[in-house]
C-alpha positions, -999 to +999 in steps of 0.1 A: +232-206+099+258-176+102+289-179+124+303-143+123+286-119+149+282-093+121+261-117+099+242-128+127+232-091+133+222-086+096+201-115+097+181-101+129+177-066+112+168-081+081+138-100+096+129-071+114+127-049+088+110-078+066+082-081+091+077-040+088+074-043+053+047-071+052+027-054+079+028-020+053+017-042+025-007-060+044-025-026+054-023-013+017-037-044+003-067-039+031-070-003+022-076-010-017-100-037-007-123-011+010-118+012-016-132-015-041-160-025-018-169+012-018-171+011-056-190-021-057-217-007-034-218+027-053-211+047-022-187+074-041-182+098-012-166+067+009-149+060-021-133+092-024-123+094+013-105+057+007-089+071-021-075+097-004-062+074+024-047+050-004-027+078-021-014+091+014-005+054+027+009+045-009+032+077-010+044+069+027+053+037+016+072+045-011+090+072+008+101+045+030+110+022+001+088-004+010+073+000-025+088+017-054+076+055-061+064+045-093+046+017-085+029+039-055+018+061-085+006+037-107-015+022-081-028+055-070-036+062-107-056+032-113-079+037-084-086+070-095-096+059-128-118+034-113-133+059-091-138+081-123-152+057-144-179+042-117-187+078-116-194+082-148-216+051-153 
């Protein structure tokens, strides 16, 4: 445990930021699950809405620094490819 006041503050701040980041990442995972569920049910209109939401949320998370911007773009790209592939079948 830290003894210096500034170190104690950093521990507190880091724990708050970690909690916020976990919340955002958990939300992103649930968005992906909902998208996958819509694809599995072959409801492409719903899946397109979920994709738009996913893109927005991923880019927001990247802007805040929760995830890297390239990781966000990669995940959105993969979701888009999944939707296009499902539509083609």
